[in-house]
C-alpha positions in Angstrom: -0.1 0.0 0.1 1.5 3.4 -1.1 0.9 6.2 1.3 -1.1 8.9 -0.4 0.8 12.0 -1.4 -0.3 15.4 0.4 -1.9 17.6 -2.2 -0.3 21.0 -2.8 -1.3 23.9 -4.9 0.5 22.9 -8.0 -1.6 19.6 -8.2 -4.8 21.5 -9.0 -3.1 23.3 -12.0 -3.7 26.8 -10.2 -7.4 26.4 -9.4 -8.0 27.5 -6.0 -11.9 28.1 -5.8 -14.7 28.0 -8.2 -18.1 29.6 -7.6 -19.9 27.1 -9.7 -21.6 24.4 -7.5 -21.5 21.6 -10.0 -17.7 21.9 -10.4 -15.6 19.0 -9.9 -11.7 19.0 -10.5 -10.8 16.0 -12.8 -7.3 15.0 -11.6 -4.9 13.3 -14.0 -4.0 9.8 -13.0 -0.4 9.2 -12.2 0.9 6.8 -15.1 3.6 4.3 -13.9 6.2 3.8 -16.7 7.4 0.2 -16.7 10.7 -0.2 -17.8 12.3 -3.5 -18.7 15.1 -4.6 -16.2 18.1 -4.0 -18.9 16.7 -0.4 -19.3 16.6 0.5 -15.6 19.2 2.6 -14.4 19.7 1.8 -10.8 22.2 3.4 -8.1 23.5 1.3 -5.3 25.0 3.5 -2.3 25.8 3.3 1.2 23.8 5.6 3.6 24.1 6.3 7.3 22.1 9.6 7.7 19.3 9.9 10.2 19.9 6.2 11.0 21.7 6.5 14.3 25.1 5.6 12.8 23.5 2.4 11.3 24.5 1.8 7.8 22.3 0.7 5.0 22.6 -0.2 1.3 20.2 2.1 -0.6 19.0 1.0 -4.3 17.4 4.1 -6.1 16.3 4.8 -9.5 13.7 2.1 -10.0 11.1 2.8 -12.3 7.8 0.6 -12.4 5.1 -0.5 -10.3 5.2 -0.5 -6.5 4.6 -4.5 -6.5 7.8 -4.9 -8.7 9.9 -2.9 -6.5 8.6 -4.8 -3.4 9.5 -8.0 -5.1 12.9 -6.9 -6.1 13.6 -5.7 -2.5 12.5 -9.1 -1.2 14.7 -10.8 -3.4 17.6 -8.6 -2.6 17.0 -9.2 1.2 16.7 -13.0 0.8 20.0 -13.1 -1.1 22.0 -11.0 1.4 20.3 -12.7 4.4 19.2 -9.3 6.1 16.1 -7.4 6.8 15.4 -4.1 5.0 12.6 -2.0 3.7 11.0 -0.7 0.7 9.5 2.9 0.8 9.4 6.1 -1.2 10.6 4.3 -4.3 13.9 3.0 -2.6 14.9 -0.2 -1.3 16.9 -0.3 2.0 19.0 -3.2 2.8 20.5 -3.2 6.4 24.2 -3.4 6.5 27.0 -2.5 4.0 26.1 -4.9 1.1 26.9 -2.6 -1.9 29.1 -5.1 -3.7 26.8 -8.2 -3.2 23.6 -5.9 -4.1 25.4 -4.7 -7.2 26.4 -8.4 -8.3 22.7 -9.5 -7.8 21.1 -6.5 -9.7 23.5 -7.1 -12.7 22.6 -10.9 -12.4 18.9 -10.3 -12.7 19.6 -8.1 -15.9 19.6 -4.7 -14.5 21.8 -1.9 -15.3 23.3 -0.9 -12.0 26.1 1.4 -10.8 27.6 2.2 -7.5 27.1 5.7 -6.3 28.6 8.0 -3.8 31.8 7.5 -1.5 
């Protein structure tokens, strides 16, 4: 279940108020662009920010449905034998598994690179 995004002024195309009692704002549906694995440009990096000094391996850049992202996150967690989470379009794997995650992604057919220090 994806958390609903907070609505801001720009989401309504500049419409703030209408005096027409029958007016209903039609929102365009967000389309998810499904890219095949070999066209995905994933970045694998180590992140320690706002985690109490604990390191996590972060995989960003996935473009596709949330279900496919969760399936990829589950696969990475199983292969590394650790926990993690999938949220905000990112996969977090507990610990420093950059090299292992990179090898798994490449073997699954993804285009992946190390990112950051």
